[in-house]
C-alpha positions as CSV (number, residue, x, y, z in Angstrom):
1,M,31.0,29.5,-25.3
2,V,27.4,29.3,-24.3
3,P,26.9,26.1,-22.2
4,R,24.8,23.4,-23.8
5,P,21.4,23.1,-22.0
6,R,20.6,19.8,-20.4
7,G,17.8,17.6,-21.7
8,L,14.9,15.8,-20.1
9,M,12.7,13.3,-21.8
10,V,9.6,12.2,-19.9
11,I,8.3,8.9,-21.3
12,L,4.7,8.2,-20.3
13,D,4.3,4.5,-21.0
14,G,1.2,3.7,-23.1
15,L,0.3,7.4,-23.5
16,G,-1.4,7.1,-26.9
17,D,-5.1,6.4,-26.7
18,R,-8.4,6.8,-28.6
19,P,-11.5,8.8,-27.7
20,C,-13.4,7.2,-24.8
21,V,-17.2,7.2,-24.4
22,E,-16.7,7.4,-20.6
23,L,-14.8,10.7,-21.1
24,G,-17.2,12.4,-23.4
25,G,-15.4,11.4,-26.6
26,R,-12.0,12.6,-25.3
27,T,-8.8,10.6,-24.8
28,P,-7.6,10.3,-21.2
29,L,-4.8,12.9,-21.9
30,E,-7.4,15.4,-23.4
31,A,-9.6,14.9,-20.4
32,A,-6.9,15.2,-17.8
33,A,-6.1,18.4,-16.0
34,T,-2.6,19.3,-17.3
35,P,-1.8,23.0,-16.7
36,N,1.9,22.5,-16.5
37,L,2.2,20.5,-19.7
38,D,-0.2,23.0,-21.4
39,R,2.1,25.8,-20.4
40,L,5.0,24.0,-21.8
41,A,3.1,23.2,-25.0
42,G,2.5,26.9,-25.5
43,S,6.2,27.6,-25.6
44,G,7.2,24.8,-28.0
45,L,6.1,22.2,-30.5
46,V,3.4,19.6,-30.2
47,G,2.3,16.9,-32.6
48,L,1.9,13.1,-33.1
49,I,4.7,10.7,-33.8
50,D,5.1,7.1,-35.1
51,L,7.7,5.3,-33.0
52,V,8.8,2.9,-35.8
53,Y,6.5,2.8,-38.8
54,P,3.0,4.2,-39.2
55,G,0.4,1.7,-38.1
56,L,2.9,-0.7,-36.5
57,A,2.0,-1.7,-32.9
58,V,5.2,-2.0,-30.9
59,G,6.1,-3.3,-27.5
60,T,7.8,-1.4,-24.7
61,E,11.2,-2.7,-25.6
62,A,10.9,-1.3,-29.2
63,G,9.1,1.9,-28.4
64,I,11.5,2.9,-25.6
65,G,14.4,1.5,-27.5
66,V,13.8,4.0,-30.2
67,L,13.4,6.9,-27.7
68,L,16.7,5.9,-26.1
69,G,18.4,6.2,-29.5
70,L,18.3,2.7,-31.0
71,R,17.8,2.5,-34.7
72,P,14.9,0.2,-35.9
73,P,15.0,-2.6,-36.8
74,D,18.7,-3.5,-36.6
75,E,19.5,-2.2,-33.2
76,L,16.3,-3.1,-31.3
77,L,16.7,-5.7,-28.6
78,P,14.5,-8.6,-27.6
79,R,12.4,-8.4,-24.4
80,G,13.8,-11.4,-22.5
81,P,17.4,-10.4,-22.0
82,L,16.3,-6.8,-21.2
83,E,14.0,-8.1,-18.4
84,A,16.8,-10.3,-17.1
85,A,19.3,-7.5,-17.1
86,G,16.8,-5.2,-15.3
87,V,16.5,-7.6,-12.3
88,G,20.2,-8.5,-12.2
89,L,20.0,-12.0,-13.8
90,E,23.2,-12.5,-15.7
91,I,23.0,-13.5,-19.4
92,A,26.2,-15.2,-20.7
93,P,26.9,-16.2,-24.3
94,G,24.8,-19.2,-25.1
95,D,22.1,-18.4,-22.6
96,V,18.5,-17.7,-23.6
97,A,16.3,-15.4,-21.6
98,W,12.5,-14.8,-21.6
99,R,10.1,-12.3,-20.1
100,C,7.3,-14.3,-18.5
101,N,3.9,-13.6,-16.9
102,F,2.4,-15.4,-14.0
103,A,-1.1,-16.2,-15.4
104,T,-4.4,-17.9,-14.5
105,L,-5.6,-21.1,-16.1
106,G,-9.1,-22.5,-15.6
107,D,-9.8,-25.8,-14.0
108,G,-9.7,-29.1,-15.9
109,D,-7.8,-32.3,-16.4
110,G,-5.0,-33.1,-18.7
111,D,-2.6,-31.0,-20.6
112,C,-2.2,-27.4,-19.4
113,F,-2.0,-26.2,-23.0
114,H,-5.7,-27.3,-23.5
115,L,-7.0,-25.4,-20.4
116,P,-8.8,-22.1,-20.8
117,L,-6.5,-19.0,-20.2
118,L,-8.5,-16.7,-17.9
119,D,-6.1,-13.9,-17.0
120,R,-2.7,-13.2,-18.6
121,R,-1.6,-11.4,-15.4
122,A,-3.1,-13.4,-12.6
123,G,-5.0,-10.5,-11.2
124,R,-1.8,-8.4,-11.2
125,I,-0.4,-10.6,-8.4
126,D,2.1,-8.8,-6.3
127,A,2.5,-10.4,-2.8
128,G,3.6,-14.0,-3.3
129,S,5.3,-13.8,-6.6
130,H,8.8,-14.2,-5.1
131,A,7.6,-17.4,-3.4
132,L,6.2,-18.8,-6.6
133,C,9.5,-18.1,-8.4
134,E,11.4,-20.0,-5.7
135,A,9.2,-23.0,-6.4
136,L,10.5,-23.0,-10.0
137,D,14.0,-21.6,-9.7
138,H,17.1,-23.8,-10.4
139,T,14.9,-26.4,-12.2
140,D,17.0,-29.1,-14.0
141,L,15.4,-29.7,-17.4
142,G,17.8,-32.4,-18.4
143,H,20.3,-32.3,-21.2
144,G,22.5,-30.2,-19.0
145,V,20.0,-27.3,-19.0
146,E,18.9,-25.4,-15.9
147,A,16.2,-22.8,-15.5
148,R,16.6,-19.7,-13.4
149,L,13.8,-17.4,-12.5
150,V,13.8,-14.0,-10.8
151,A,10.6,-12.1,-9.9
152,A,10.2,-8.6,-11.3
153,A,7.3,-6.2,-10.6
154,Q,3.8,-7.8,-9.9
155,F,3.1,-10.7,-12.3
156,R,6.4,-10.3,-14.3
157,V,9.2,-12.8,-14.2
158,A,12.6,-13.0,-15.8
159,M,13.7,-16.5,-16.9
160,R,17.0,-17.8,-18.1
161,L,17.9,-21.2,-19.6
162,R,21.6,-22.1,-19.4
163,G,23.1,-25.1,-21.0
164,P,24.3,-26.5,-24.4
165,G,22.5,-26.3,-27.7
166,L,20.0,-23.5,-27.0
167,S,18.5,-21.1,-29.5
168,P,16.4,-17.9,-29.0
169,R,14.6,-18.6,-32.3
170,V,11.4,-19.9,-30.7
171,S,7.8,-18.7,-30.5
172,D,6.0,-17.3,-27.5
173,V,3.8,-19.3,-25.2
174,D,2.0,-16.1,-24.3
175,P,-0.8,-15.5,-26.9
176,G,-0.5,-11.8,-26.3
177,G,-3.0,-9.0,-25.5
178,G,-6.4,-9.4,-27.2
179,A,-5.8,-13.1,-27.9
180,L,-6.8,-14.6,-24.5
181,H,-9.3,-16.9,-26.3
182,L,-6.4,-18.7,-28.0
183,G,-5.0,-20.0,-24.7
184,M,-1.4,-20.9,-24.1
185,Q,0.5,-21.6,-27.3
186,P,2.9,-24.5,-27.4
187,C,6.4,-23.2,-28.0
188,R,7.7,-23.9,-31.6
189,P,10.9,-23.5,-33.5
190,L,10.7,-20.4,-35.7
191,D,12.7,-22.3,-38.4
192,G,10.0,-25.0,-38.4
193,D,12.5,-27.8,-37.9
194,D,12.2,-29.8,-34.7
195,D,15.7,-31.2,-35.1
196,T,17.5,-27.9,-34.8
197,A,18.7,-26.1,-31.6
198,A,15.5,-24.1,-31.8
199,G,13.4,-27.3,-31.8
200,H,15.4,-28.6,-28.8
201,T,14.8,-25.3,-27.0
202,A,11.1,-25.3,-27.8
203,R,10.7,-28.8,-26.3
204,L,12.5,-27.7,-23.1
205,I,10.2,-24.7,-22.8
206,N,7.1,-26.8,-23.2
207,R,8.4,-29.3,-20.6
208,F,9.1,-26.4,-18.2
209,V,5.7,-24.8,-18.7
210,A,3.9,-28.1,-17.9
211,L,6.1,-28.6,-14.9
212,A,5.4,-25.1,-13.7
213,Y,1.7,-25.8,-13.8
214,D,2.1,-28.9,-11.8
215,R,4.1,-27.1,-9.1
216,L,2.1,-23.9,-9.0
217,R,-1.6,-25.0,-9.0
218,D,-1.6,-26.1,-5.4
219,H,1.2,-23.9,-4.1
220,P,0.4,-22.3,-0.7
221,V,0.3,-18.9,-2.3
222,N,-2.4,-20.0,-4.6
223,Q,-4.3,-21.8,-1.9
224,A,-4.4,-18.5,0.0
225,R,-5.5,-16.7,-3.2
226,R,-8.4,-19.2,-3.7
227,A,-9.5,-18.7,-0.1
228,H,-9.7,-14.9,-0.8
229,A,-11.4,-15.3,-4.2
230,L,-8.4,-14.0,-6.0
231,P,-7.1,-15.2,-9.4
232,V,-4.5,-17.9,-8.9
233,A,-1.1,-17.7,-10.5
234,N,-1.0,-21.3,-11.7
235,C,1.0,-21.0,-14.9
236,L,3.8,-19.3,-16.6
237,L,3.7,-17.5,-20.0
238,P,7.2,-17.1,-21.6
239,R,7.7,-14.6,-24.4
240,G,10.4,-12.4,-26.0
241,A,13.2,-15.0,-26.2
242,G,16.6,-13.6,-26.8
243,S,20.3,-13.8,-26.2
244,A,22.7,-11.3,-24.8
245,R,23.5,-8.5,-27.2
246,H,25.0,-5.1,-26.7
247,S,24.0,-2.1,-28.8
248,G,25.7,1.3,-28.6
249,G,22.9,3.5,-29.9
250,L,22.7,7.2,-30.9
251,L,23.9,8.7,-27.6
252,A,27.1,6.7,-27.5
253,R,27.9,7.7,-31.1
254,Y,27.7,11.4,-30.2
255,G,29.2,11.1,-26.7
256,V,26.1,12.1,-24.8
257,R,26.0,11.2,-21.1
258,G,22.6,9.7,-20.4
259,A,20.7,8.2,-17.5
260,V,17.4,6.4,-17.1
261,V,15.1,6.9,-14.1
262,S,12.6,4.0,-13.9
263,G,11.2,1.2,-11.8
264,D,10.5,-1.1,-14.7
265,A,12.9,-4.0,-15.3
266,T,12.7,-3.9,-19.1
267,V,13.5,-0.2,-19.2
268,L,16.4,-0.6,-16.8
269,G,17.6,-3.6,-18.9
270,L,17.5,-1.4,-22.0
271,A,19.6,1.2,-20.2
272,A,22.2,-1.4,-19.3
273,A,22.3,-2.7,-22.8
274,I,23.2,0.7,-24.3
275,D,25.5,1.9,-21.4
276,L,23.2,4.5,-19.9
277,A,23.3,5.0,-16.1
278,R,20.4,3.3,-14.3
279,V,18.7,5.1,-11.5
280,T,16.0,3.2,-9.5
281,D,14.6,3.0,-6.1
282,P,12.1,0.7,-4.3
283,R,9.6,3.5,-4.3
284,F,9.5,3.4,-8.1
285,T,7.0,0.8,-9.3
286,A,5.5,-0.3,-12.6
287,D,2.0,0.6,-11.4
288,P,-0.1,3.7,-10.7
289,A,0.9,3.6,-7.0
290,T,4.5,4.6,-7.8
291,D,5.9,7.5,-5.8
292,L,5.8,10.3,-8.4
293,A,7.3,12.9,-6.1
294,A,10.3,10.7,-5.3
295,K,10.8,10.0,-9.0
296,V,10.8,13.7,-9.9
297,E,13.1,14.5,-7.1
298,V,15.6,11.8,-8.2
299,A,15.3,12.9,-11.8
300,A,16.1,16.5,-10.8
301,A,19.3,15.3,-9.0
302,T,20.2,13.1,-11.9
303,L,19.9,16.0,-14.4
304,A,22.7,17.8,-12.6
305,Q,25.1,14.9,-13.5
306,V,24.3,14.0,-17.1
307,D,23.5,15.6,-20.4
308,L,20.2,13.9,-21.0
309,C,17.9,12.2,-18.4
310,F,15.1,9.9,-19.4
311,L,12.2,9.7,-16.8
312,H,10.0,6.7,-17.4
313,I,6.5,6.5,-15.8
314,K,4.6,3.3,-16.3
315,G,1.3,3.6,-14.5
316,G,-0.8,4.9,-17.4
317,D,-0.1,1.9,-19.5
318,T,-1.1,-0.4,-16.6
319,L,-4.5,1.4,-16.4
320,S,-4.9,1.2,-20.2
321,H,-4.4,-2.6,-20.2
322,D,-7.0,-2.8,-17.4
323,R,-9.3,-0.7,-19.5
324,Q,-9.8,2.1,-17.0
325,P,-10.0,5.4,-18.9
326,A,-11.2,7.5,-15.9
327,A,-8.3,6.2,-13.7
328,K,-5.8,6.9,-16.5
329,R,-7.1,10.5,-16.8
330,H,-6.7,10.9,-13.0
331,F,-3.2,9.4,-13.2
332,L,-2.1,11.8,-16.0
333,S,-3.4,14.7,-13.9
334,R,-1.2,13.5,-11.0
335,V,1.7,13.2,-13.3
336,D,1.3,16.8,-14.6
337,A,1.2,18.1,-11.0
338,A,4.3,16.1,-10.0
339,L,6.3,17.2,-13.0
340,A,6.0,20.9,-12.2
341,P,9.5,21.2,-10.6
342,L,11.2,19.7,-13.6
343,L,9.5,22.0,-16.2
344,T,11.3,25.2,-15.2
345,G,14.7,26.6,-16.1
346,D,16.7,26.5,-19.3
347,R,16.6,22.8,-20.0
348,V,15.2,21.2,-23.2
349,V,12.1,19.1,-22.3
350,A,10.4,16.4,-24.4
351,V,7.3,14.6,-23.3
352,T,5.9,11.6,-25.2
353,G,5.0,7.9,-25.0
354,D,6.5,4.7,-26.1
355,H,3.3,3.4,-27.8
356,A,-0.4,3.6,-27.8
357,T,-2.5,1.5,-25.5
358,P,-6.2,2.4,-26.1
359,C,-8.3,1.9,-23.0
360,A,-11.2,0.7,-25.1
361,L,-9.1,-2.2,-26.3
362,G,-6.6,-3.0,-23.5
363,F,-3.7,-3.8,-25.8
364,H,-1.0,-2.0,-27.9
365,T,-1.9,-0.5,-31.2
366,G,-0.1,1.3,-34.0
367,D,-1.8,4.6,-33.3
368,P,0.5,7.7,-33.3
369,V,1.6,9.0,-29.9
370,P,1.4,12.6,-28.6
371,A,4.7,14.4,-28.4
372,L,5.9,17.8,-27.0
373,L,9.2,19.5,-27.3
374,A,10.2,22.8,-25.7
375,G,13.3,24.6,-24.6
376,P,15.3,27.8,-24.8
377,G,14.8,29.4,-28.2
378,S,12.4,26.7,-29.2
379,R,10.1,27.2,-32.2
380,R,6.5,27.6,-31.3
381,D,3.7,26.1,-33.4
382,G,0.9,28.0,-31.7
383,G,-0.5,25.0,-29.8
384,G,-1.4,25.5,-26.2
385,R,-2.4,22.0,-25.2
């Protein structure tokens, strides 16, 4: 019997884009130097794919969930519990978890919900985020409910509420990309009834967000950031509420041994939720400074132990959100060079993205995403780039 080839899927977060004036009307991928991917494209199939439905903008949890074998919409998982699982924050039955951003509110008096929201990512704060989390961790919100917070990468935070009578059926405080002008949104029950568990949970979240602003605005970390003219991290934006839920996915149904190599908490949480091995390292980050060579080396070693390895690389999406097309082009060129050792041999290789994040806009859109598939005996469509 001929042995089955092993598979590698490279997921370039936020790969999809639109033509950029700064790049002469090309996308960052078109403008990048990608000789290794071009060679692979010449030996296989290339095209554009819609992750869920044509025109539907999806988040990382949905786009990567589909690529890992979850069936939309029934098997897709909410962002909060995934972020929590990715940083090791336990989610028990009855708990509700959120993915949060440290963010920057403008100066003013009164209710924090009426202050201008200046930056949803607090200048991509890194140093100091753990200390800010400690100022909010183990907060007693009354009614037997406690808040736990664990810092993830940069401005990201996983938050869990534990106590009686909680519901994940609540709206986001984070207005989302492209809606900065709307400011922080009060959390509301999705069923519209303040007397339900969702109404109770929404009130607790609004109380906690206000309390967080009071504790963070003059925190020593923010005093130091003001002194250095950096955006302060004086508020918390919860989103993606959800409860613990396990989903088997396509790989489990077919007995495929899989592993995910990533430094992103949400992606690692997704892997845990569908029983894929998680492979991470402090050198793997969710920004362009990630150690690409180390990631490729670890992915190569992981491939020897599983049927299918998913290699997730986040940095391009970060640059898209920051609207830096030239930097994204350069990053994709670096990725191509780093991937060279993985693109040889008899393995099946797929390269794609989890969603589009056009640099001109700075947020996710429903544009289709480039995709490449090549392997032993693969069909060829004549494309070379």
